[in-house]
Kinemage of the C-alpha trace (Angstrom):
@kinemage 1
@onewidth
@group {chain A} dominant
@subgroup {mainchain}
@vectorlist {calphas} color= white
{ca unk a 1} P -21.914 106.102 117.552
{ca unk a 2} L -22.935 103.026 119.456
{ca unk a 3} L -24.830 103.181 122.727
{ca unk a 4} L -25.511 100.430 125.224
{ca unk a 5} L -28.213 100.975 127.851
{ca unk a 6} L -28.752 99.636 131.357
{ca unk a 7} L -32.036 100.824 132.864
{ca unk a 8} L -32.698 100.488 136.613
{ca unk a 9} L -36.370 101.410 136.861
{ca unk a 10} L -36.614 100.613 140.579
{ca unk a 11} L -34.026 103.291 141.435
{ca unk a 12} L -34.771 105.567 138.452
{ca unk a 13} L -31.229 105.282 137.159
{ca unk a 14} L -29.888 104.985 133.660
{ca unk a 15} L -26.376 103.937 132.666
{ca unk a 16} L -25.213 104.362 129.093
{ca unk a 17} L -21.912 103.577 127.390
{ca unk a 18} L -21.015 105.502 124.234
{ca unk a 19} L -18.383 104.703 121.623
{ca unk a 20} L -17.534 106.576 118.456
{ca unk a 21} L -18.492 110.085 117.367
{ca unk a 22} L -21.063 112.129 119.295
{ca unk a 23} L -22.470 115.134 117.486
{ca unk a 24} L -25.750 116.988 117.821
{ca unk a 25} L -27.683 114.314 115.899
{ca unk a 26} L -26.419 111.647 118.282
{ca unk a 27} L -27.388 113.697 121.355
{ca unk a 28} L -30.864 114.196 119.879
{ca unk a 29} L -31.113 110.450 119.215
{ca unk a 30} L -30.093 109.616 122.799
{ca unk a 31} L -32.724 111.981 124.199
{ca unk a 32} L -35.394 110.610 121.834
{ca unk a 33} L -34.544 107.032 122.860
{ca unk a 34} L -34.738 108.031 126.515
{ca unk a 35} L -38.139 109.615 125.913
{ca unk a 36} L -39.361 106.417 124.199
{ca unk a 37} L -38.155 104.369 127.189
{ca unk a 38} L -39.820 106.797 129.619
{ca unk a 39} L -36.496 107.563 131.308
{ca unk a 40} L -35.936 111.279 130.647
{ca unk a 41} L -36.435 112.009 134.355
{ca unk a 42} L -34.006 109.270 135.505
{ca unk a 43} L -30.536 110.124 136.743
{ca unk a 44} L -28.049 109.299 134.004
{ca unk a 45} L -24.458 108.132 134.209
{ca unk a 46} L -23.071 108.320 130.671
{ca unk a 47} L -19.715 106.655 130.059
{ca unk a 48} L -18.221 108.553 127.117
{ca unk a 49} L -14.603 107.548 127.737
{ca unk a 50} L -14.474 105.874 124.313
{ca unk a 51} L -16.374 108.593 122.473
{ca unk a 52} L -15.258 111.664 120.567
{ca unk a 53} L -17.414 114.785 120.775
{ca unk a 54} L -17.936 116.597 117.497
{ca unk a 55} L -20.161 119.626 118.082
{ca unk a 56} L -20.320 122.794 116.031
{ca unk a 57} L -20.865 126.300 117.440
{ca unk a 58} L -24.251 126.342 115.693
{ca unk a 59} L -25.302 123.292 117.733
{ca unk a 60} L -25.577 125.364 120.936
{ca unk a 61} L -28.920 126.930 120.019
{ca unk a 62} L -30.234 123.635 118.686
{ca unk a 63} L -29.215 121.922 121.936
{ca unk a 64} L -31.105 124.469 124.048
{ca unk a 65} L -34.188 124.180 121.821
{ca unk a 66} L -34.072 120.386 122.067
{ca unk a 67} L -33.851 120.489 125.878
{ca unk a 68} L -36.725 122.961 126.030
{ca unk a 69} L -38.856 120.649 123.887
{ca unk a 70} L -37.928 117.549 125.887
{ca unk a 71} L -38.541 119.448 129.114
{ca unk a 72} L -42.146 119.998 128.041
{ca unk a 73} L -42.631 116.225 127.897
{ca unk a 74} L -40.904 115.316 131.151
{ca unk a 75} L -38.576 116.626 133.799
{ca unk a 76} L -34.967 116.004 132.807
{ca unk a 77} L -32.774 113.997 135.147
{ca unk a 78} L -29.388 114.858 136.580
{ca unk a 79} L -26.650 113.737 134.160
{ca unk a 80} L -23.043 112.786 134.922
{ca unk a 81} L -20.768 112.250 131.920
{ca unk a 82} L -17.494 110.389 132.374
{ca unk a 83} L -15.003 111.477 129.728
{ca unk a 84} L -11.444 110.681 128.771
{ca unk a 85} L -9.856 114.116 128.898
{ca unk a 86} L -9.870 117.871 129.202
{ca unk a 87} L -11.260 118.594 125.736
{ca unk a 88} L -14.318 116.399 126.283
{ca unk a 89} L -14.744 117.797 129.798
{ca unk a 90} L -14.741 121.303 128.331
{ca unk a 91} L -17.451 120.367 125.846
{ca unk a 92} L -19.580 118.851 128.609
{ca unk a 93} L -19.036 121.952 130.734
{ca unk a 94} L -20.283 124.103 127.832
{ca unk a 95} L -23.348 121.877 127.423
{ca unk a 96} L -23.950 122.075 131.180
{ca unk a 97} L -24.002 125.863 131.001
{ca unk a 98} L -26.509 125.739 128.145
{ca unk a 99} L -28.652 123.184 130.000
{ca unk a 100} L -28.676 125.040 133.323
{ca unk a 101} L -32.304 126.105 132.992
{ca unk a 102} L -33.450 122.577 132.187
{ca unk a 103} L -31.281 120.052 134.053
{ca unk a 104} L -27.933 119.495 135.794
{ca unk a 105} L -25.044 118.117 133.750
{ca unk a 106} L -21.464 117.630 134.917
{ca unk a 107} L -18.286 116.072 133.515
{ca unk a 108} L -16.043 113.692 135.418
{ca unk a 109} L -12.793 111.864 134.825
{ca unk a 110} L -13.857 108.723 136.691
{ca unk a 111} L -16.956 106.763 137.579
{ca unk a 112} L -16.520 107.037 141.352
{ca unk a 113} L -16.744 110.843 141.368
{ca unk a 114} L -19.671 110.731 138.938
{ca unk a 115} L -21.537 108.250 141.127
{ca unk a 116} L -20.885 110.380 144.207
{ca unk a 117} L -22.234 113.489 142.469
{ca unk a 118} L -25.361 111.555 141.506
{ca unk a 119} L -25.733 110.324 145.079
{ca unk a 120} L -25.250 106.683 144.080
{ca unk a 121} L -22.272 106.304 146.422
{ca unk a 122} L -21.799 107.453 149.970
{ca unk a 123} L -18.976 110.043 150.036
């Protein structure tokens, strides 16, 4: 997986673009990088339209444990993930359900709706 970052510290916004495979290890790496940059609490718009999610059922518990650990270090920002289809949206929806006690995550098919949900655009 490759990730490019655009950090807007003034507005506490983070934009990432992901290509390739995204599994649990990649999610953990993204969160660790965000912690190192001091941006865990920023709103995140993640463009995953060129990524393929590859998560196992056993990753659900690990995901919740990771969010709980990260949540001890910082509040976790609202996250909008733009995907390329129903399968990826379903995976993000599952992750959103698991993350509900820690942060808000939602899947979108386009950037405009994601930016509106984040409050970056006027409806």
